[in-house]
VOKE-359256 format. One record per residue (C-alpha): residue in one letter; x, y, z. Coordinates in steps of 0.2 Angstrom, whole numbers, plus 2048, in hexadecimal, padded with zeros to 3 digits. Layout:
<sites>
AXYZ;...
</sites>
This chain:
<sites>
M800800800;Q80E80C804;E8188087F4;M80880B7E9;K8018197F4;H7F08117F8;E7E4819804;Q7DB80A80A;V7D97F7808;V7CA7EE80F;F7C97DB811;C7B87D3810;N7B47C2816;D7A37B9818;P7A37A681B;H7907A4819;T7917A9807;G7A37A5803;L7A87B7800;M7BA7BB800;A7BE7CC7F9;M7C97DB7FA;I7C57ED7F6;A7D47F97F2;I7D280C7F2;H7E18147EA;N7DE8277E9;T7CF8327EC;V7D68437E8;L7CB8457D8;G7BC83D7E0;P7B582D7E6;A7BE81D7E1;L7B58147D3;G7BB8037CC;G7B47F37C7;T7B37E27D1;R7BD7D47CA;M7B87C27CE;W7C77B67CB;V7CF7A67D1;Y7DF7AC7D9;P7ED7A07DD;N7EE7A87EF;E7E87B77F8;N7F97C17F6;D7F67C07E3;A7E57C77E5;L7EB7D57F0;I7F97DA7E3;D7EC7D97D5;V7DF7E57DF;L7ED7F17E3;R7F47F27D1;L7E27F37CA;S7DC8017D6;R7EC80C7D2;G7E88097C0;M7D68107C3;T7DE8207CA;Y7E88237BB;K7DA81E7B0;A7CE82B7B7;A7DB8397B8;I7E18387A6;S7CF8377A0;G7CA8477A9;L7BE83F7B5;N7BA8457C6;L7BD8337CE;G7CA82B7D8;G7D18197D6;G7CB8097DE;K7C87F77DA;A7C17E77E2;V7C57D47E0;I7BA7C67E5;I7C47B67E7;G7BC7A77DF;D7B579F7CF;S7A87AA7C7;R7A079C7BE;T79D7917CE;L79E79C7DE;K7927AB7D9;S7817AC7E2;E7757BA7E6;A77A7B97F8;L78D7BB7F5;M78A7CA7E9;R77E7D27F6;R78A7CF804;F7987D77FA;G78D7E67F6;G78B7E8809;F79E7EA80B;V79E7F77FD;D790800806;S79A800816;L7A780C80E;G79A81A80C;G79C81E7FA;K7AF81F7FB;Y7B08117EF;I7A380E7E1;T7A47FD7D9;A7A07F77C7;E7A27E87BB;D7B27E07B7;V7B97CF7B2;G7AE7C17B8;M79F7CC7BC;T78F7D17B3;T7827DE7B3;R7777D27BD;D7847D17CB;M7847E47CB;E7717E37CE;Y7737D87DD;I7817E47E4;H7757F27E1;M7687EA7ED;E7747EE7FB;T77C7FE7F6;D77A80D7EB;H78D80E7E8;V78D8047D8;V78C8087C6;G78A7FC7B6;I7797F77BC;P76C7F37AF;E7648017A5;S7537FC7AB;L7598027BC;G7608127B5;G77180C7B3;G77D80B7A4;G77D7F87A3;D78C7EF79C;P79A7FC79A;S7A47F078E;P79E7F977D;V7A5809783;T7B580178A;A7B87F9779;Y7B5809770;G7C281277A;V7CF804776;Y7CA805764;M7CD818764;G7DE81576D;M7E3808760;K7DF813752;A7E9821759;A7F881575B;A7F580F749;K7F6821743;K80782374C;A80E812745;Y807813734;G803825730;S7F082072E;D7E481B73C;S7DC80E730;L7DC7FC737;S7D67F5727;G7E17E5723;K7EA7E6733;K7ED7D673C;V7E67D874E;V7E77CB75B;V7DA7CD769;Q7DF7C3778;G7D07C1783;A7BE7BE77B;G7B47C5789;N7A87D3788;V7B47E1784;G7BE7D6778;G7AE7D176F;Y7A97E376C;L7BA7E8767;V7BA7DA75A;D7A97E1753;L7B27F2751;L7C17EA749;M7B77E073D;K7AD7EF737;E7BE7F6732;D7C37E7729;A7D17E2734;K7D87D0734;V7D37CA745;S7D97BB750;I7D37B8761;A7DA7AD770;D7D17A8780;I7D179A78D;F7BE79878C;E7B779077D;D7A679777F;K7AC7A977E;L7B67A576E;N7A679D766;N79C7AC76A;I7A87B775F;T7AB7AA751;S7997A674F;K7967B974C;H7A67BC741;S7AA7AC737;S7BB7B4730;V7C27B6742;T7CF7A9745;V7D37A1756;I7E479F75C;D7EC79576B;P7EC7A277A;H7FE79B77E;L8057A076D;V7FF7B276C;D8107B976F;D8177AF760;H8097B4754;D80C7BF745;M8027CF748;D8027E1745;I7F87E5755;Y7F77DC766;A7E87E0770;P7E97D8782;C7D77D8788;A7D87CA796;L7E27CB7A6;G7F27D67A8;A8057D37A8;T8057CB797;L8137D8792;N8227D179B;D8347CB799;T82E7BB790;S8217C2784;I8287D377F;P8387CC776;K82C7C076C;L81F7CD766;K81D7CF754;C8137DF754;Q8147F1751;I8077F675E;V8007F076F;A7EF7F7773;G7E27EE77D;A7D57EE78B;A7DE7E4799;N7E47ED7A8;N7F67ED7AE;Q7FC7E579E;L80E7E97A2;A8157DD7AF;E8217EB7B5;E81C7FC7AF;D82C8057AD;R8377F77A7;H82B7EF79B;G824800794;Q836804790;M8397F3788;L82B7F677C;L831807778;D843800775;R83B7F3769;G83280075F;I8217F9765;I814807767;Y80B804778;A7FA80D77B;P7FA80D78E;D7EC802795;F7E580E7A2;L7E381B795;I7DA811786;N7D0806791;A7C881479B;G7B7813791;G7AF80879E;L7B48147AC;I7AD8237A1;N79D81979E;C79B8167B1;Y79F8297B5;S79182E7A8;E7868237B2;L78982D7C2;E78483D7B9;G7748357B1;Y7788287A4;N77A82D792;Q783821787;E78682E779;R78F839785;A79982B78B;M79E82677A;N7A3838775;H7AE839785;A7B6828780;E7BA82F76F;N7C683B777;I7D182C77B;Y7D882E769;E7DF83F76C;T7E683C77D;T7EE82C776;S7F6836768;N7FD843774;V80483577F;L80D82C770;D81383C769;K81B84177A;S82282F77C;A82B83076B;S83284276D;D83883F77F;K83D82D77C;V83482778C;S82781978C;A81581E789;Q81181679A;T81C8237A3;V815831799;A80382C79C;K8068297AF;Q80E83A7B1;M7FF8437A8;A7F383A7B5;E7FE83E7C4;D8008507BE;R7ED8527BE;I7EB84A7CF;E7F98557D7;Q7F18657CF;I7E08617D7;A7E885C7E7;G7F186D7E7;I7E08767E6;H7D986C7F4;R7E88707FF;S7E68837FC;L7D3883801;
</sites>
């Protein structure tokens, strides 16, 4: 917590429902901490803790660089989302969220659904991503995918002189909600898309809709011939092992914490001439969608805001090239500068 400058971590346990969860609040200078809840089978509790700390810090940067009046937070529920979920577990978790009094607002993430948000909403008002029938914005995935698409096009403009993705070989790793919507956008632009995932049903959902999409072994993604790599599953896929193997010009995807070690692996990509669109910048569409929900949901407004990711990504990549520092470093500094400026205003009041 001290190293990453977190404000608070809450451990949640309920033997009756089987709930084991952690809520991490990183920074609330710009506003209440908003970030999704992830449900995943972690090898141990320490891995879950590291994940929630990294994810919550990423949410701080994501909100700051997107110009939102939100802080960064995240939650993880330890367990298999396909077998452990129940109404009682979700409602119990909602009670823990409510106990924080609005300092943390939760939403949907990996392993969670809009229905789960509805159960959580039964115990707390501090949740977004609830169904449209209840006045919410529903699934934020389409806006997340659109923001990633904007960031990818900005990176293509930097790499190729044109932001057209027609004919570009794109590998989407992760065929979940965001990955599926991203594939839809890429197919409309006549990109040559390949997908990888560990779940057969998710792959089938996409290939049944897009017959020309090819499926590749998820263990062979690093070695695949591609122009653009789009990590849309879990993080840390950019590491000492994978980066030297990559055969792409661009990395632009929806996954959080793609760089196993931010500074070193961001620099490794730069040294290899691979353009990296920082994850917390281009995957901010979901957070933008949730923020719009807090103000009175309007999807068109959320999509318009997400479109700004193109310009911000272009600015980050230009400065990265001119200063010869990684795009990750540039984007983090932009986020931290905004937080410090607002914190300075608060100190002067």
